[in-house]
C-alpha positions as protocol buffer text, in pm:
chain_id: "A"
residue {
  index: 1
  type: UNK
  ca { x: 11368 y: 6609 z: 18577 }
}
residue {
  index: 2
  type: UNK
  ca { x: 11521 y: 6711 z: 18305 }
}
residue {
  index: 3
  type: UNK
  ca { x: 11338 y: 6514 z: 18070 }
}
residue {
  index: 4
  type: UNK
  ca { x: 10975 y: 6645 z: 18192 }
}
residue {
  index: 5
  type: UNK
  ca { x: 11105 y: 7056 z: 18165 }
}
residue {
  index: 6
  type: UNK
  ca { x: 11249 y: 6994 z: 17815 }
}
residue {
  index: 7
  type: UNK
  ca { x: 10896 y: 6808 z: 17738 }
}
residue {
  index: 8
  type: UNK
  ca { x: 10675 y: 7094 z: 17848 }
}
residue {
  index: 9
  type: UNK
  ca { x: 10895 y: 7343 z: 17716 }
}
residue {
  index: 10
  type: UNK
  ca { x: 10949 y: 7181 z: 17337 }
}
residue {
  index: 11
  type: UNK
  ca { x: 10571 y: 7096 z: 17350 }
}
residue {
  index: 12
  type: UNK
  ca { x: 10421 y: 7426 z: 17470 }
}
residue {
  index: 13
  type: UNK
  ca { x: 10645 y: 7662 z: 17337 }
}
residue {
  index: 14
  type: UNK
  ca { x: 10920 y: 7608 z: 17168 }
}
residue {
  index: 15
  type: UNK
  ca { x: 10809 y: 7634 z: 16777 }
}
residue {
  index: 16
  type: UNK
  ca { x: 11017 y: 7627 z: 16477 }
}
residue {
  index: 17
  type: UNK
  ca { x: 11123 y: 7939 z: 16339 }
}
residue {
  index: 18
  type: UNK
  ca { x: 11167 y: 7822 z: 16016 }
}
residue {
  index: 19
  type: UNK
  ca { x: 11459 y: 7549 z: 16106 }
}
residue {
  index: 20
  type: UNK
  ca { x: 11584 y: 7785 z: 16396 }
}
residue {
  index: 21
  type: UNK
  ca { x: 11529 y: 7888 z: 16708 }
}
residue {
  index: 22
  type: UNK
  ca { x: 11832 y: 8118 z: 16745 }
}
residue {
  index: 23
  type: UNK
  ca { x: 11718 y: 8431 z: 16937 }
}
residue {
  index: 24
  type: UNK
  ca { x: 12010 y: 8612 z: 16831 }
}
residue {
  index: 25
  type: UNK
  ca { x: 11939 y: 8554 z: 16464 }
}
residue {
  index: 26
  type: UNK
  ca { x: 11602 y: 8675 z: 16529 }
}
residue {
  index: 27
  type: UNK
  ca { x: 11753 y: 8979 z: 16712 }
}
residue {
  index: 28
  type: UNK
  ca { x: 11988 y: 9055 z: 16424 }
}
residue {
  index: 29
  type: UNK
  ca { x: 11672 y: 8988 z: 16136 }
}
residue {
  index: 30
  type: UNK
  ca { x: 11441 y: 9224 z: 16350 }
}
residue {
  index: 31
  type: UNK
  ca { x: 11757 y: 9482 z: 16431 }
}
residue {
  index: 32
  type: UNK
  ca { x: 11656 y: 9627 z: 16085 }
}
residue {
  index: 33
  type: UNK
  ca { x: 11324 y: 9602 z: 16107 }
}
residue {
  index: 34
  type: UNK
  ca { x: 11114 y: 9788 z: 16312 }
}
residue {
  index: 35
  type: UNK
  ca { x: 10819 y: 9592 z: 16247 }
}
residue {
  index: 36
  type: UNK
  ca { x: 10912 y: 9318 z: 16413 }
}
residue {
  index: 37
  type: UNK
  ca { x: 11035 y: 9527 z: 16721 }
}
residue {
  index: 38
  type: UNK
  ca { x: 10751 y: 9530 z: 17018 }
}
residue {
  index: 39
  type: UNK
  ca { x: 10531 y: 9859 z: 16965 }
}
residue {
  index: 40
  type: UNK
  ca { x: 10733 y: 9914 z: 16619 }
}
residue {
  index: 41
  type: UNK
  ca { x: 11034 y: 9977 z: 16834 }
}
residue {
  index: 42
  type: UNK
  ca { x: 10894 y: 10320 z: 16973 }
}
residue {
  index: 43
  type: UNK
  ca { x: 11082 y: 10501 z: 16750 }
}
residue {
  index: 44
  type: UNK
  ca { x: 11027 y: 10837 z: 16565 }
}
residue {
  index: 45
  type: UNK
  ca { x: 10853 y: 10730 z: 16262 }
}
residue {
  index: 46
  type: UNK
  ca { x: 10883 y: 10854 z: 15956 }
}
residue {
  index: 47
  type: UNK
  ca { x: 10622 y: 11060 z: 15743 }
}
residue {
  index: 48
  type: UNK
  ca { x: 10594 y: 10815 z: 15511 }
}
residue {
  index: 49
  type: UNK
  ca { x: 10587 y: 10528 z: 15754 }
}
residue {
  index: 50
  type: UNK
  ca { x: 10302 y: 10688 z: 15950 }
}
residue {
  index: 51
  type: UNK
  ca { x: 10120 y: 10743 z: 15603 }
}
residue {
  index: 52
  type: UNK
  ca { x: 10168 y: 10399 z: 15561 }
}
residue {
  index: 53
  type: UNK
  ca { x: 10000 y: 10346 z: 15953 }
}
residue {
  index: 54
  type: UNK
  ca { x: 9703 y: 10556 z: 15903 }
}
residue {
  index: 55
  type: UNK
  ca { x: 9676 y: 10406 z: 15505 }
}
residue {
  index: 56
  type: UNK
  ca { x: 9621 y: 10068 z: 15643 }
}
residue {
  index: 57
  type: UNK
  ca { x: 9416 y: 10188 z: 15922 }
}
residue {
  index: 58
  type: UNK
  ca { x: 9129 y: 10350 z: 15707 }
}
residue {
  index: 59
  type: UNK
  ca { x: 9126 y: 10019 z: 15506 }
}
residue {
  index: 60
  type: UNK
  ca { x: 9088 y: 9727 z: 15787 }
}
residue {
  index: 61
  type: UNK
  ca { x: 8835 y: 10032 z: 15948 }
}
residue {
  index: 62
  type: UNK
  ca { x: 8630 y: 9968 z: 15626 }
}
residue {
  index: 63
  type: UNK
  ca { x: 8590 y: 9572 z: 15711 }
}
residue {
  index: 64
  type: UNK
  ca { x: 8541 y: 9620 z: 16073 }
}
residue {
  index: 65
  type: UNK
  ca { x: 8360 y: 9824 z: 16375 }
}
residue {
  index: 66
  type: UNK
  ca { x: 8610 y: 10004 z: 16551 }
}
residue {
  index: 67
  type: UNK
  ca { x: 8946 y: 10048 z: 16610 }
}
residue {
  index: 68
  type: UNK
  ca { x: 8921 y: 9793 z: 16951 }
}
residue {
  index: 69
  type: UNK
  ca { x: 8763 y: 9493 z: 16740 }
}
residue {
  index: 70
  type: UNK
  ca { x: 9021 y: 9537 z: 16450 }
}
residue {
  index: 71
  type: UNK
  ca { x: 9297 y: 9497 z: 16699 }
}
residue {
  index: 72
  type: UNK
  ca { x: 9182 y: 9194 z: 16833 }
}
residue {
  index: 73
  type: UNK
  ca { x: 9136 y: 9036 z: 16499 }
}
residue {
  index: 74
  type: UNK
  ca { x: 9527 y: 9145 z: 16458 }
}
residue {
  index: 75
  type: UNK
  ca { x: 9597 y: 8929 z: 16751 }
}
residue {
  index: 76
  type: UNK
  ca { x: 9368 y: 8670 z: 16650 }
}
residue {
  index: 77
  type: UNK
  ca { x: 9532 y: 8667 z: 16307 }
}
residue {
  index: 78
  type: UNK
  ca { x: 9894 y: 8685 z: 16544 }
}
residue {
  index: 79
  type: UNK
  ca { x: 9842 y: 8406 z: 16685 }
}
residue {
  index: 80
  type: UNK
  ca { x: 9708 y: 8138 z: 16454 }
}
residue {
  index: 81
  type: UNK
  ca { x: 10075 y: 8237 z: 16240 }
}
residue {
  index: 82
  type: UNK
  ca { x: 10236 y: 8195 z: 16575 }
}
residue {
  index: 83
  type: UNK
  ca { x: 10070 y: 7869 z: 16653 }
}
residue {
  index: 84
  type: UNK
  ca { x: 9929 y: 7694 z: 16348 }
}
residue {
  index: 85
  type: UNK
  ca { x: 10213 y: 7785 z: 16114 }
}
residue {
  index: 86
  type: UNK
  ca { x: 10512 y: 7872 z: 16301 }
}
residue {
  index: 87
  type: UNK
  ca { x: 10535 y: 8259 z: 16123 }
}
residue {
  index: 88
  type: UNK
  ca { x: 10776 y: 8459 z: 16367 }
}
residue {
  index: 89
  type: UNK
  ca { x: 10778 y: 8720 z: 16166 }
}
residue {
  index: 90
  type: UNK
  ca { x: 10420 y: 8697 z: 16039 }
}
residue {
  index: 91
  type: UNK
  ca { x: 10272 y: 8706 z: 16396 }
}
residue {
  index: 92
  type: UNK
  ca { x: 10481 y: 8996 z: 16530 }
}
residue {
  index: 93
  type: UNK
  ca { x: 10403 y: 9195 z: 16235 }
}
residue {
  index: 94
  type: UNK
  ca { x: 10006 y: 9116 z: 16323 }
}
residue {
  index: 95
  type: UNK
  ca { x: 10121 y: 9226 z: 16706 }
}
residue {
  index: 96
  type: UNK
  ca { x: 10221 y: 9525 z: 16592 }
}
residue {
  index: 97
  type: UNK
  ca { x: 9914 y: 9628 z: 16359 }
}
residue {
  index: 98
  type: UNK
  ca { x: 9717 y: 9521 z: 16673 }
}
residue {
  index: 99
  type: UNK
  ca { x: 9902 y: 9770 z: 16866 }
}
residue {
  index: 100
  type: UNK
  ca { x: 9885 y: 10052 z: 16585 }
}
residue {
  index: 101
  type: UNK
  ca { x: 9519 y: 10038 z: 16646 }
}
residue {
  index: 102
  type: UNK
  ca { x: 9479 y: 10034 z: 17006 }
}
residue {
  index: 103
  type: UNK
  ca { x: 9788 y: 10056 z: 17275 }
}
residue {
  index: 104
  type: UNK
  ca { x: 9529 y: 9975 z: 17525 }
}
residue {
  index: 105
  type: UNK
  ca { x: 9494 y: 9602 z: 17428 }
}
residue {
  index: 106
  type: UNK
  ca { x: 9630 y: 9396 z: 17706 }
}
residue {
  index: 107
  type: UNK
  ca { x: 9651 y: 9068 z: 17456 }
}
residue {
  index: 108
  type: UNK
  ca { x: 9908 y: 9290 z: 17237 }
}
residue {
  index: 109
  type: UNK
  ca { x: 10105 y: 9264 z: 17462 }
}
residue {
  index: 110
  type: UNK
  ca { x: 10029 y: 8859 z: 17529 }
}
residue {
  index: 111
  type: UNK
  ca { x: 10164 y: 8829 z: 17162 }
}
residue {
  index: 112
  type: UNK
  ca { x: 10429 y: 8986 z: 17222 }
}
residue {
  index: 113
  type: UNK
  ca { x: 10546 y: 8819 z: 17508 }
}
residue {
  index: 114
  type: UNK
  ca { x: 10437 y: 8497 z: 17318 }
}
residue {
  index: 115
  type: UNK
  ca { x: 10700 y: 8556 z: 17030 }
}
residue {
  index: 116
  type: UNK
  ca { x: 10936 y: 8571 z: 17297 }
}
residue {
  index: 117
  type: UNK
  ca { x: 10811 y: 8255 z: 17491 }
}
residue {
  index: 118
  type: UNK
  ca { x: 10848 y: 8063 z: 17210 }
}
residue {
  index: 119
  type: UNK
  ca { x: 11202 y: 8182 z: 17170 }
}
residue {
  index: 120
  type: UNK
  ca { x: 11300 y: 8152 z: 17502 }
}
residue {
  index: 121
  type: UNK
  ca { x: 11422 y: 8487 z: 17604 }
}
residue {
  index: 122
  type: UNK
  ca { x: 11214 y: 8450 z: 17902 }
}
residue {
  index: 123
  type: UNK
  ca { x: 11324 y: 8820 z: 18018 }
}
residue {
  index: 124
  type: UNK
  ca { x: 11207 y: 8957 z: 17710 }
}
residue {
  index: 125
  type: UNK
  ca { x: 10839 y: 8735 z: 17785 }
}
residue {
  index: 126
  type: UNK
  ca { x: 10802 y: 8883 z: 18113 }
}
residue {
  index: 127
  type: UNK
  ca { x: 10834 y: 9233 z: 17994 }
}
residue {
  index: 128
  type: UNK
  ca { x: 10561 y: 9237 z: 17767 }
}
residue {
  index: 129
  type: UNK
  ca { x: 10376 y: 9025 z: 18015 }
}
residue {
  index: 130
  type: UNK
  ca { x: 10425 y: 9292 z: 18224 }
}
residue {
  index: 131
  type: UNK
  ca { x: 10236 y: 9574 z: 18053 }
}
residue {
  index: 132
  type: UNK
  ca { x: 9972 y: 9311 z: 17951 }
}
residue {
  index: 133
  type: UNK
  ca { x: 9918 y: 9267 z: 18307 }
}
residue {
  index: 134
  type: UNK
  ca { x: 9913 y: 9624 z: 18381 }
}
residue {
  index: 135
  type: UNK
  ca { x: 9600 y: 9683 z: 18161 }
}
residue {
  index: 136
  type: UNK
  ca { x: 9450 y: 9372 z: 18280 }
}
residue {
  index: 137
  type: UNK
  ca { x: 9527 y: 9248 z: 18559 }
}
residue {
  index: 138
  type: UNK
  ca { x: 9298 y: 8931 z: 18569 }
}
residue {
  index: 139
  type: UNK
  ca { x: 9409 y: 8827 z: 18222 }
}
residue {
  index: 140
  type: UNK
  ca { x: 9455 y: 8447 z: 18342 }
}
residue {
  index: 141
  type: UNK
  ca { x: 9678 y: 8278 z: 18041 }
}
residue {
  index: 142
  type: UNK
  ca { x: 9913 y: 8551 z: 18041 }
}
residue {
  index: 143
  type: UNK
  ca { x: 9948 y: 8448 z: 18440 }
}
residue {
  index: 144
  type: UNK
  ca { x: 10006 y: 8093 z: 18357 }
}
residue {
  index: 145
  type: UNK
  ca { x: 10254 y: 8174 z: 18059 }
}
residue {
  index: 146
  type: UNK
  ca { x: 10457 y: 8416 z: 18295 }
}
residue {
  index: 147
  type: UNK
  ca { x: 10444 y: 8149 z: 18564 }
}
residue {
  index: 148
  type: UNK
  ca { x: 10582 y: 7884 z: 18276 }
}
residue {
  index: 149
  type: UNK
  ca { x: 10885 y: 8129 z: 18179 }
}
residue {
  index: 150
  type: UNK
  ca { x: 10988 y: 8083 z: 18529 }
}
residue {
  index: 151
  type: UNK
  ca { x: 10961 y: 7702 z: 18495 }
}
residue {
  index: 152
  type: UNK
  ca { x: 11177 y: 7775 z: 18179 }
}
residue {
  index: 153
  type: UNK
  ca { x: 11419 y: 7947 z: 18385 }
}
residue {
  index: 154
  type: UNK
  ca { x: 11425 y: 7651 z: 18671 }
}
residue {
  index: 155
  type: UNK
  ca { x: 11522 y: 7417 z: 18420 }
}
residue {
  index: 156
  type: UNK
  ca { x: 11869 y: 7617 z: 18325 }
}
residue {
  index: 157
  type: UNK
  ca { x: 11886 y: 7741 z: 18675 }
}
residue {
  index: 158
  type: UNK
  ca { x: 11812 y: 7465 z: 18907 }
}
residue {
  index: 159
  type: UNK
  ca { x: 11691 y: 7799 z: 19225 }
}
residue {
  index: 160
  type: UNK
  ca { x: 11391 y: 7698 z: 19391 }
}
residue {
  index: 161
  type: UNK
  ca { x: 11338 y: 8055 z: 19393 }
}
residue {
  index: 162
  type: UNK
  ca { x: 11253 y: 8040 z: 19036 }
}
residue {
  index: 163
  type: UNK
  ca { x: 10967 y: 7774 z: 19098 }
}
residue {
  index: 164
  type: UNK
  ca { x: 10826 y: 7958 z: 19371 }
}
residue {
  index: 165
  type: UNK
  ca { x: 10766 y: 8269 z: 19150 }
}
residue {
  index: 166
  type: UNK
  ca { x: 10631 y: 8016 z: 18922 }
}
residue {
  index: 167
  type: UNK
  ca { x: 10430 y: 7909 z: 19169 }
}
residue {
  index: 168
  type: UNK
  ca { x: 10267 y: 8237 z: 19257 }
}
residue {
  index: 169
  type: UNK
  ca { x: 10182 y: 8334 z: 18905 }
}
residue {
  index: 170
  type: UNK
  ca { x: 9984 y: 8001 z: 18869 }
}
residue {
  index: 171
  type: UNK
  ca { x: 9824 y: 8007 z: 19156 }
}
residue {
  index: 172
  type: UNK
  ca { x: 9703 y: 8397 z: 19053 }
}
residue {
  index: 173
  type: UNK
  ca { x: 9558 y: 8247 z: 18757 }
}
residue {
  index: 174
  type: UNK
  ca { x: 9380 y: 7930 z: 18911 }
}
residue {
  index: 175
  type: UNK
  ca { x: 9244 y: 8209 z: 19115 }
}
residue {
  index: 176
  type: UNK
  ca { x: 9047 y: 8336 z: 18836 }
}
residue {
  index: 177
  type: UNK
  ca { x: 8986 y: 8051 z: 18616 }
}
residue {
  index: 178
  type: UNK
  ca { x: 9015 y: 7719 z: 18788 }
}
residue {
  index: 179
  type: UNK
  ca { x: 8922 y: 7532 z: 18468 }
}
residue {
  index: 180
  type: UNK
  ca { x: 9218 y: 7582 z: 18240 }
}
residue {
  index: 181
  type: UNK
  ca { x: 9344 y: 7239 z: 18255 }
}
residue {
  index: 182
  type: UNK
  ca { x: 9705 y: 7381 z: 18121 }
}
residue {
  index: 183
  type: UNK
  ca { x: 9739 y: 7585 z: 18405 }
}
residue {
  index: 184
  type: UNK
  ca { x: 9670 y: 7291 z: 18676 }
}
residue {
  index: 185
  type: UNK
  ca { x: 9879 y: 7084 z: 18530 }
}
residue {
  index: 186
  type: UNK
  ca { x: 10194 y: 7306 z: 18521 }
}
residue {
  index: 187
  type: UNK
  ca { x: 10071 y: 7371 z: 18925 }
}
residue {
  index: 188
  type: UNK
  ca { x: 10128 y: 6972 z: 18970 }
}
residue {
  index: 189
  type: UNK
  ca { x: 10465 y: 7057 z: 18799 }
}
residue {
  index: 190
  type: UNK
  ca { x: 10545 y: 7288 z: 18994 }
}
residue {
  index: 191
  type: UNK
  ca { x: 10430 y: 7134 z: 19341 }
}
residue {
  index: 192
  type: UNK
  ca { x: 10624 y: 6816 z: 19223 }
}
residue {
  index: 193
  type: UNK
  ca { x: 10940 y: 6980 z: 19260 }
}
residue {
  index: 194
  type: UNK
  ca { x: 10826 y: 7204 z: 19578 }
}
residue {
  index: 195
  type: UNK
  ca { x: 10792 y: 6797 z: 19696 }
}
residue {
  index: 196
  type: UNK
  ca { x: 10471 y: 6932 z: 19783 }
}
residue {
  index: 197
  type: UNK
  ca { x: 10293 y: 6576 z: 19660 }
}
residue {
  index: 198
  type: UNK
  ca { x: 9991 y: 6682 z: 19835 }
}
residue {
  index: 199
  type: UNK
  ca { x: 9897 y: 6930 z: 19620 }
}
residue {
  index: 200
  type: UNK
  ca { x: 10082 y: 6827 z: 19305 }
}
residue {
  index: 201
  type: UNK
  ca { x: 9857 y: 6448 z: 19321 }
}
residue {
  index: 202
  type: UNK
  ca { x: 9517 y: 6633 z: 19375 }
}
residue {
  index: 203
  type: UNK
  ca { x: 9671 y: 6895 z: 19064 }
}
residue {
  index: 204
  type: UNK
  ca { x: 9746 y: 6610 z: 18829 }
}
residue {
  index: 205
  type: UNK
  ca { x: 9457 y: 6410 z: 18879 }
}
residue {
  index: 206
  type: UNK
  ca { x: 9230 y: 6752 z: 18807 }
}
residue {
  index: 207
  type: UNK
  ca { x: 9416 y: 6785 z: 18490 }
}
residue {
  index: 208
  type: UNK
  ca { x: 9355 y: 6377 z: 18384 }
}
residue {
  index: 209
  type: UNK
  ca { x: 9026 y: 6445 z: 18499 }
}
residue {
  index: 210
  type: UNK
  ca { x: 8979 y: 6723 z: 18233 }
}
residue {
  index: 211
  type: UNK
  ca { x: 9190 y: 6509 z: 18000 }
}
residue {
  index: 212
  type: UNK
  ca { x: 9550 y: 6798 z: 17969 }
}
residue {
  index: 213
  type: UNK
  ca { x: 9636 y: 6696 z: 17613 }
}
residue {
  index: 214
  type: UNK
  ca { x: 10004 y: 6779 z: 17754 }
}
residue {
  index: 215
  type: UNK
  ca { x: 10034 y: 6511 z: 18043 }
}
residue {
  index: 216
  type: UNK
  ca { x: 10285 y: 6271 z: 17968 }
}
residue {
  index: 217
  type: UNK
  ca { x: 10345 y: 5915 z: 18059 }
}
residue {
  index: 218
  type: UNK
  ca { x: 10679 y: 6032 z: 18160 }
}
residue {
  index: 219
  type: UNK
  ca { x: 10543 y: 6279 z: 18406 }
}
residue {
  index: 220
  type: UNK
  ca { x: 10339 y: 6071 z: 18552 }
}
residue {
  index: 221
  type: UNK
  ca { x: 10559 y: 5817 z: 18628 }
}
residue {
  index: 222
  type: UNK
  ca { x: 10811 y: 6081 z: 18772 }
}
residue {
  index: 223
  type: UNK
  ca { x: 10567 y: 6209 z: 18986 }
}
residue {
  index: 224
  type: UNK
  ca { x: 10480 y: 5847 z: 19122 }
}
residue {
  index: 225
  type: UNK
  ca { x: 10802 y: 5787 z: 19218 }
}
residue {
  index: 226
  type: UNK
  ca { x: 10876 y: 6101 z: 19335 }
}
residue {
  index: 227
  type: UNK
  ca { x: 10516 y: 6149 z: 19543 }
}
residue {
  index: 228
  type: UNK
  ca { x: 10512 y: 5755 z: 19651 }
}
């Protein structure tokens, strides 16, 4: 089990924060910079900060149609910095700029949660995902990542209740979007660890047919061994 879950975590969401993935160091940096805290830390901003925010909004709106469109663009940039560059700092700043433009954008909270997701702070990730899902309960990708956080916790705690939580969110995601091979692959993993071999094999075949790039030979061997 350890090798599969470790690979899953490292491949899907343990992107390097510089050379350090230490949550404590991230928290120490964020403590002195509200732009690295979700929703700018929910603090009362100074007149100078408010002025800077308004200048930013006016500037970007010269290039996009409205606040909603601009907010989505900032989210897109945030994920680009996070996944393509491994730059957590700039990613969080872009997600906060998206929040500034439209605090009803579910993808903003998906972005916040994904930063914590990648740092391994699963409770904090779920807190942000809850906010996003309160806006858009049909956000399948957020539901999949929500379920995946419980897989991460299961690796550490080996508590089968966590698998049930993971399955709950992954199945919700699958009902919304049954074409997401990432969701399907993770459903195979969860079902295997729950000893639901029929379901595990069915999901695995489906994910493999869709050529999911995250499927590993190690997982396939373990699945074959557990579910002969």
